[in-house]
C-alpha positions as CSV (number, residue, x, y, z in Angstrom):
1,X,139.6,21.2,-117.2
2,X,142.9,22.9,-116.1
3,X,144.3,26.1,-117.4
4,X,146.8,25.4,-120.1
5,X,149.8,26.9,-118.1
6,X,148.7,26.0,-114.5
7,X,148.3,22.4,-113.6
8,X,145.7,21.3,-111.0
9,X,147.5,20.4,-107.8
10,X,148.5,16.8,-107.7
11,X,146.8,16.2,-104.3
12,X,143.4,17.3,-105.7
13,X,141.0,14.4,-106.5
14,X,140.3,13.4,-110.1
15,X,136.7,14.7,-109.9
16,X,136.8,17.7,-107.7
17,X,134.1,19.0,-105.3
18,X,133.0,22.5,-106.2
19,X,134.9,23.9,-103.2
20,X,138.2,22.5,-104.6
21,X,137.3,24.0,-108.1
22,X,136.9,27.4,-106.4
23,X,140.2,26.9,-104.6
24,X,141.9,26.1,-107.8
25,X,140.6,29.3,-109.4
26,X,141.9,31.2,-106.3
27,X,145.3,29.6,-106.7
28,X,145.4,30.6,-110.4
29,X,144.3,34.2,-109.6
30,X,147.1,34.4,-106.9
31,X,149.7,32.9,-109.2
32,X,149.1,35.5,-111.9
33,X,148.2,38.5,-109.7
34,X,144.7,38.8,-110.9
35,X,142.8,39.7,-107.7
36,X,143.9,43.4,-107.9
37,X,142.2,43.7,-111.2
38,X,138.8,42.3,-110.1
39,X,136.0,44.5,-108.7
40,X,133.9,42.3,-106.6
41,X,130.3,43.0,-105.7
42,X,129.7,45.1,-108.8
43,X,126.9,44.5,-111.2
44,X,126.9,45.5,-114.9
45,X,123.6,47.3,-115.7
46,X,124.3,48.0,-119.4
47,X,126.9,47.7,-122.1
48,X,126.5,50.1,-125.1
49,X,128.6,51.3,-127.9
50,X,130.5,54.6,-127.2
51,X,129.4,57.6,-129.2
52,X,132.6,57.4,-131.2
53,X,132.6,53.6,-131.4
54,X,133.2,53.5,-135.2
55,X,136.5,55.3,-134.6
56,X,137.6,54.1,-131.2
57,X,135.8,50.8,-130.7
58,X,135.1,51.8,-127.1
59,X,132.2,50.8,-124.9
60,X,130.1,52.6,-122.3
61,X,129.4,50.6,-119.2
62,X,126.9,51.4,-116.4
63,X,128.0,49.7,-113.2
64,X,126.3,49.4,-109.8
65,X,128.1,48.8,-106.5
66,X,126.0,46.2,-104.8
67,X,127.3,47.2,-101.3
68,X,126.7,51.0,-101.5
69,X,124.0,51.0,-104.3
70,X,126.0,53.7,-106.1
71,X,126.1,53.6,-109.9
72,X,128.9,54.9,-112.2
73,X,129.5,55.2,-115.9
74,X,132.8,53.9,-117.3
75,X,134.4,53.7,-120.7
76,X,136.5,50.7,-121.7
77,X,138.5,49.9,-124.8
78,X,137.2,46.3,-125.0
79,X,134.7,44.0,-123.4
80,X,134.7,40.2,-122.6
81,X,131.2,38.9,-121.8
82,X,131.8,35.9,-119.6
83,X,128.4,35.3,-118.1
84,X,127.9,31.9,-119.9
85,X,124.6,30.6,-121.2
86,X,122.6,30.2,-117.9
87,X,121.1,33.6,-118.1
88,X,117.6,32.9,-116.7
89,X,115.7,29.7,-115.9
90,X,113.4,28.1,-118.4
91,X,110.0,27.3,-116.8
92,X,107.7,25.6,-119.4
93,X,104.0,25.9,-119.0
94,X,102.1,22.7,-118.1
95,X,98.3,22.4,-117.8
96,X,97.4,22.6,-114.1
97,X,100.8,23.6,-112.7
98,X,99.4,26.9,-111.5
99,X,96.9,25.1,-109.3
100,X,99.4,22.5,-107.9
101,X,99.4,23.1,-104.1
102,X,102.8,21.6,-103.4
103,X,106.2,23.2,-103.8
104,X,107.6,24.0,-107.3
105,X,111.3,24.6,-107.6
106,X,113.8,25.0,-110.5
107,X,117.1,23.1,-110.4
108,X,118.8,26.5,-110.4
109,X,117.5,27.2,-106.9
110,X,118.3,23.7,-105.5
111,X,121.2,23.9,-103.0
112,X,120.7,21.2,-100.4
113,X,118.5,18.1,-99.8
114,X,117.5,19.6,-96.4
115,X,113.8,20.0,-96.2
116,X,113.0,17.2,-98.7
117,X,113.1,14.4,-96.2
118,X,110.3,11.8,-96.7
119,X,108.8,13.9,-99.6
120,X,107.2,12.5,-102.8
121,X,109.0,14.3,-105.6
122,X,108.5,14.5,-109.4
123,X,111.5,15.7,-111.4
124,X,110.7,17.1,-114.9
125,X,113.7,16.8,-117.2
126,X,116.5,14.4,-117.6
127,X,119.6,16.4,-118.4
128,X,122.6,16.4,-116.1
129,X,120.8,18.6,-113.5
130,X,117.8,16.3,-113.4
131,X,119.9,13.2,-113.1
132,X,122.1,14.7,-110.3
133,X,119.0,15.9,-108.4
134,X,117.3,12.6,-108.7
135,X,120.2,10.8,-107.2
136,X,120.7,13.3,-104.3
137,X,117.0,13.6,-103.5
138,X,116.4,9.9,-103.6
139,X,118.6,9.4,-100.6
140,X,116.3,11.4,-98.4
141,X,112.9,11.4,-100.1
142,X,110.3,8.7,-99.7
143,X,110.0,8.5,-103.5
144,X,111.4,10.3,-106.6
145,X,109.8,10.1,-110.0
146,X,111.9,11.2,-113.0
147,X,109.9,12.3,-116.0
148,X,111.4,12.4,-119.5
149,X,110.1,13.0,-123.0
150,X,112.9,11.3,-124.9
151,X,114.9,9.3,-122.5
152,X,118.7,9.5,-122.5
153,X,122.0,7.7,-122.9
154,X,124.0,7.7,-119.6
155,X,127.8,7.9,-119.5
156,X,129.8,7.0,-116.5
157,X,132.5,9.3,-115.2
158,X,134.4,6.2,-114.2
159,X,135.4,4.3,-117.3
160,X,137.2,0.9,-117.8
161,X,139.8,0.1,-115.2
162,X,138.5,2.9,-113.0
163,X,140.0,5.6,-115.2
164,X,138.3,9.0,-115.8
165,X,136.2,8.7,-119.0
166,X,137.3,12.0,-120.5
167,X,141.0,11.4,-120.0
168,X,140.6,8.0,-121.5
169,X,138.4,8.7,-124.5
170,X,138.9,12.4,-125.5
171,X,142.0,12.1,-127.7
172,X,142.9,13.0,-131.2
173,X,143.1,9.5,-132.6
174,X,139.7,8.4,-131.4
175,X,138.2,11.8,-132.5
176,X,139.4,11.1,-136.0
177,X,137.7,7.7,-136.0
178,X,134.4,9.2,-134.7
179,X,134.6,11.9,-137.5
180,X,135.0,9.3,-140.2
181,X,132.7,6.5,-139.0
182,X,130.1,8.2,-136.9
183,X,127.4,5.5,-137.3
184,X,129.8,2.6,-136.6
185,X,131.2,4.4,-133.6
186,X,127.7,5.2,-132.3
187,X,126.7,1.5,-132.5
188,X,129.9,0.5,-130.7
189,X,129.4,3.2,-128.0
190,X,125.8,2.2,-127.5
191,X,126.7,-1.5,-127.1
192,X,129.3,-0.5,-124.5
193,X,126.8,1.6,-122.6
194,X,124.3,-1.1,-122.6
195,X,126.9,-3.5,-121.1
196,X,126.9,-1.2,-118.1
197,X,123.1,-1.5,-117.9
198,X,120.4,-2.1,-120.5
199,X,118.9,1.3,-121.2
200,X,115.7,-0.2,-122.7
201,X,115.2,-2.4,-119.6
202,X,115.6,0.6,-117.4
203,X,113.1,2.6,-119.5
204,X,115.7,5.2,-120.4
205,X,116.6,4.3,-124.1
206,X,115.9,7.2,-126.4
207,X,115.0,6.9,-130.1
208,X,118.1,8.9,-131.1
209,X,121.7,7.8,-131.3
210,X,124.1,8.3,-128.5
211,X,125.9,11.3,-130.1
212,X,122.7,13.1,-131.1
213,X,122.0,14.6,-127.7
214,X,124.2,16.2,-125.0
215,X,124.7,13.1,-122.8
216,X,123.9,12.6,-119.2
217,X,127.0,11.8,-117.1
218,X,126.0,10.0,-114.0
219,X,127.5,6.9,-112.2
220,X,124.7,6.5,-109.6
221,X,121.4,6.8,-111.3
222,X,121.1,3.2,-112.5
223,X,121.7,2.1,-108.9
224,X,118.9,4.3,-107.6
225,X,116.5,3.0,-110.4
226,X,117.2,-0.7,-109.7
227,X,116.3,-0.3,-106.0
228,X,113.2,1.9,-107.0
229,X,114.4,4.9,-105.1
230,X,114.0,6.6,-108.5
231,X,111.2,5.6,-110.9
232,X,111.4,6.7,-114.5
233,X,108.2,8.1,-115.9
234,X,107.2,9.4,-119.4
235,X,106.3,13.0,-120.2
236,X,103.9,15.0,-118.0
237,X,100.5,15.9,-119.5
238,X,98.8,17.6,-116.6
239,X,99.1,18.6,-112.9
240,X,96.3,18.4,-110.4
241,X,96.2,20.0,-107.0
242,X,98.1,17.1,-105.5
243,X,99.3,14.9,-108.3
244,X,100.7,14.4,-111.8
245,X,99.3,12.7,-114.9
246,X,101.7,11.2,-117.4
247,X,101.2,10.6,-121.2
248,X,101.0,6.8,-120.7
249,X,97.8,7.3,-118.6
250,X,99.4,6.7,-115.2
251,X,98.8,9.1,-112.3
252,X,100.9,9.7,-109.2
253,X,99.0,11.4,-106.3
254,X,100.1,12.9,-103.0
255,X,103.1,14.7,-104.6
256,X,104.8,17.2,-102.4
257,X,107.4,18.7,-104.7
258,X,107.6,19.4,-108.5
259,X,111.3,19.9,-109.4
260,X,111.8,21.5,-112.8
261,X,115.1,20.5,-114.4
262,X,114.1,22.2,-117.6
263,X,117.2,24.2,-118.5
264,X,117.8,27.8,-119.2
265,X,116.9,30.6,-121.6
266,X,120.0,32.1,-123.1
267,X,120.5,35.9,-123.2
268,X,122.4,39.0,-122.2
269,X,119.9,41.4,-120.6
270,X,122.6,44.1,-120.0
271,X,123.9,44.1,-123.6
272,X,122.4,46.2,-126.4
273,X,120.4,43.9,-128.8
274,X,121.9,45.7,-131.7
275,X,125.2,44.2,-130.7
276,X,124.2,40.6,-129.8
277,X,120.6,39.3,-129.9
278,X,119.5,35.8,-128.9
279,X,116.3,34.3,-130.5
280,X,115.0,30.9,-129.5
281,X,118.3,30.2,-127.8
282,X,120.1,30.8,-131.0
283,X,122.9,33.3,-131.4
284,X,124.9,34.4,-134.5
285,X,128.6,34.7,-133.4
286,X,131.7,33.7,-135.2
287,X,133.3,30.9,-133.3
288,X,130.4,31.5,-130.8
289,X,132.4,34.5,-129.6
290,X,132.6,37.4,-132.1
291,X,129.7,39.5,-133.5
292,X,130.5,39.4,-137.2
293,X,129.0,42.8,-138.0
294,X,130.9,45.0,-135.5
295,X,132.8,47.9,-137.0
296,X,135.5,47.3,-134.5
297,X,136.1,43.8,-133.1
298,X,136.4,44.9,-129.5
299,X,133.8,42.7,-127.9
300,X,133.8,38.9,-127.4
301,X,131.4,36.5,-125.8
302,X,133.2,33.8,-123.8
303,X,131.8,30.4,-122.8
304,X,128.6,30.5,-124.9
305,X,129.2,27.0,-126.0
306,X,128.3,23.5,-124.8
307,X,130.9,20.9,-125.5
308,X,131.1,17.2,-124.7
309,X,134.1,17.8,-122.6
310,X,135.3,20.5,-120.2
311,X,134.2,24.0,-121.0
312,X,137.2,25.7,-119.3
313,X,139.8,25.0,-122.0
314,X,137.6,26.4,-124.7
315,X,136.8,29.5,-122.6
316,X,140.6,30.1,-122.1
317,X,141.4,29.7,-125.7
318,X,138.6,32.1,-126.7
319,X,140.0,34.6,-124.2
320,X,143.6,34.2,-125.6
321,X,142.3,34.8,-129.1
322,X,140.1,37.7,-128.1
323,X,142.9,39.6,-126.2
324,X,145.3,39.2,-129.1
325,X,142.5,40.5,-131.4
326,X,142.0,43.5,-129.2
327,X,145.7,44.3,-129.3
328,X,145.8,44.0,-133.1
329,X,148.1,41.0,-133.1
330,X,145.6,38.9,-135.1
331,X,142.7,39.7,-137.5
332,X,139.3,38.1,-137.9
333,X,138.5,36.7,-141.4
334,X,136.3,38.8,-143.8
335,X,132.6,39.1,-142.8
336,X,131.5,36.8,-145.6
337,X,133.8,34.0,-144.3
338,X,132.5,34.5,-140.7
339,X,128.9,34.3,-141.8
340,X,129.7,31.2,-143.8
341,X,131.2,29.6,-140.7
342,X,128.2,30.5,-138.6
343,X,125.8,29.0,-141.2
344,X,127.9,25.8,-141.6
345,X,127.8,25.2,-137.8
346,X,124.1,25.7,-137.7
347,X,123.6,23.2,-140.5
348,X,125.8,20.7,-138.9
349,X,124.0,20.9,-135.6
350,X,120.7,20.4,-137.3
351,X,122.0,17.2,-138.9
352,X,123.7,15.7,-135.9
353,X,121.6,16.7,-132.9
354,X,118.0,16.2,-131.9
355,X,116.0,19.4,-132.3
356,X,115.9,21.1,-128.9
357,X,116.5,24.5,-127.4
358,X,119.6,23.0,-125.6
359,X,121.2,22.0,-128.9
360,X,121.9,25.4,-130.4
361,X,125.5,25.9,-129.1
362,X,126.9,22.4,-129.2
363,X,130.6,22.2,-130.3
364,X,132.9,19.2,-130.8
365,X,135.6,19.5,-128.1
366,X,138.9,18.8,-130.0
367,X,137.9,20.2,-133.5
368,X,136.6,23.4,-132.0
369,X,139.7,23.9,-129.8
370,X,141.8,23.4,-132.9
371,X,139.8,26.0,-134.9
372,X,140.5,28.6,-132.2
373,X,144.1,27.6,-131.9
374,X,144.7,28.0,-135.7
375,X,143.2,31.5,-135.6
376,X,145.4,32.3,-132.6
377,X,148.5,30.8,-134.1
378,X,149.1,28.3,-131.3
379,X,148.0,25.1,-133.0
380,X,150.9,22.5,-132.8
381,X,152.3,21.2,-136.0
382,X,152.4,17.5,-135.2
383,X,154.0,16.5,-138.5
384,X,157.1,18.5,-137.7
385,X,157.0,17.7,-134.0
386,X,157.0,14.0,-134.8
387,X,160.5,14.2,-136.3
388,X,162.0,16.2,-133.4
389,X,160.0,14.8,-130.5
390,X,158.2,11.5,-131.4
391,X,157.4,10.6,-127.8
392,X,155.6,13.9,-127.2
393,X,153.8,13.7,-130.5
394,X,152.5,10.2,-129.7
395,X,151.3,11.4,-126.3
396,X,149.4,14.2,-128.0
397,X,147.8,12.0,-130.6
398,X,147.0,8.9,-128.6
399,X,146.8,10.4,-125.1
400,X,144.3,12.8,-123.5
401,X,143.9,16.0,-125.4
402,X,144.6,18.3,-122.5
403,X,145.0,22.1,-122.7
404,X,148.8,22.0,-122.4
405,X,148.9,21.1,-126.1
406,X,148.0,24.7,-127.0
407,X,151.0,26.0,-125.1
408,X,153.6,24.0,-126.9
409,X,154.3,26.6,-129.6
410,X,153.1,29.9,-130.9
411,X,152.1,33.0,-128.9
412,X,151.9,32.3,-125.2
413,X,154.1,29.2,-125.4
414,X,154.9,27.7,-121.9
415,X,158.2,26.0,-121.2
416,X,156.4,23.6,-118.8
417,X,153.9,22.3,-121.4
418,X,155.9,19.3,-122.6
419,X,156.6,18.1,-119.1
420,X,152.9,18.7,-118.1
421,X,151.8,16.4,-121.0
422,X,154.3,13.7,-120.3
423,X,153.4,13.5,-116.6
424,X,149.6,14.2,-116.8
425,X,148.6,10.6,-116.0
426,X,150.9,10.6,-113.0
427,X,149.3,13.7,-111.6
428,X,145.8,12.5,-112.4
429,X,146.1,9.1,-110.7
430,X,148.3,10.2,-107.7
431,X,145.3,11.0,-105.4
432,X,144.2,7.4,-105.7
433,X,147.4,6.0,-104.3
434,X,146.5,6.3,-100.6
435,X,147.8,3.0,-99.5
436,X,151.1,1.3,-100.1
437,X,150.7,-1.7,-102.4
438,X,153.2,-4.5,-101.9
439,X,152.1,-6.6,-104.9
440,X,154.1,-5.8,-108.0
441,X,151.9,-4.2,-110.6
442,X,152.7,-5.2,-114.2
443,X,152.8,-2.1,-116.4
444,X,152.8,-1.8,-120.1
445,X,156.2,0.0,-119.9
446,X,157.8,-3.4,-119.6
447,X,157.4,-3.9,-123.3
448,X,157.8,-0.3,-124.2
449,X,160.2,-0.8,-127.2
450,X,157.8,-3.2,-129.0
451,X,154.8,-1.0,-128.1
452,X,156.6,2.1,-129.3
453,X,157.5,0.5,-132.7
454,X,153.9,-0.6,-133.2
455,X,152.5,2.8,-132.4
456,X,154.9,4.5,-134.8
457,X,153.7,2.2,-137.5
458,X,150.1,2.9,-136.8
459,X,150.9,6.6,-136.4
460,X,152.4,6.8,-139.9
461,X,149.4,5.1,-141.4
462,X,146.9,7.4,-139.8
463,X,149.0,10.6,-139.8
464,X,147.7,11.8,-143.2
465,X,144.1,10.8,-142.3
466,X,143.4,13.1,-139.4
467,X,146.1,15.8,-139.2
468,X,146.0,18.8,-141.4
469,X,148.6,21.5,-141.9
């Protein structure tokens, strides 16, 4: 999740607490002198086309100072909308919820487990927010019930040998295999997940395949279920003044809290609907960033995507592309081509993912990064790279696909990118080495020559399969 030209400090843990994520952002802002350009405590009230937009591409912004309450009108040459897709909470209507006498809260407003001690809680929704809340609340509540319509597959953050799952599995080689044999890979992945715990036995197994829904990532939920701190329940059919009925006919009474982990409604309340309009959580943007019908391409939406992987590298590459577009260094394709790309992505999502309001902005991590990089001119040419730097190429293909790869060449190239890639595992695992180990650890480097020759052979076989010019 790091910025492509600014590594996360080695002493930071693999999975950072939000305080450390914030600290990392502050370090980045300090490194590049960004703080002087940020106006804190200012709210955007509206963004509209300037009167001469067709000629200038400029935008009129109405801004309110949240400290003084004063508003002012400003004119800017370009706009990046970086508010993400959590615009407002989604609170579905359930029969009887309005007469429930306990507390009703959305996951957006959940900050601490304080006040939930010894409560009986029903959580509605089994996305990542619902799973995290179930685990946290189950440590203090008397009972937590987790209600789900479909069930879910659960991935662990900690993969085989204790390694971080994304660093281990998000790489170009495995991505090429998934793209060519999706059904086979799904079956293998599901069998591996069921080795951790049997999803059917734990009442979590869905009817869809593992890659047909945005997965839950949670290491602790199975442990809470097996000790009955969390009880998995089916869909809610009705609320009473003090209880909840489920669609299997069961009823839980004396419920103190209803916790809605039901997601968000996408939107941009400050942005003119003639520029960008969201309907049923669907949005028509080229590369999920650029309105295809603008006379001047001087506005981009950043981070309006949901990848299986870190969102930060995609946001950064969208910003890199947008700023070069604003400066005139790159051009967007013709409108017809942009609309075709939008249509193709919608059709692919409808084929791959379960129909849901949360599956309207899904992207495949590596392929989507590559699409942006090609438009921006910073996509590495691995075929040429292999002949001048085979070690680096193999790291890029078979190792973690980290953002540094998009700083190896092209505009914005960073001299430290190669070193950052070659040492990324050292930095990642360094925080775990908190005690001196006297036993010799046998590493694969011992047979590196043999390993290298085998990998080269495999690389040559697969090179033409999954790398395009």
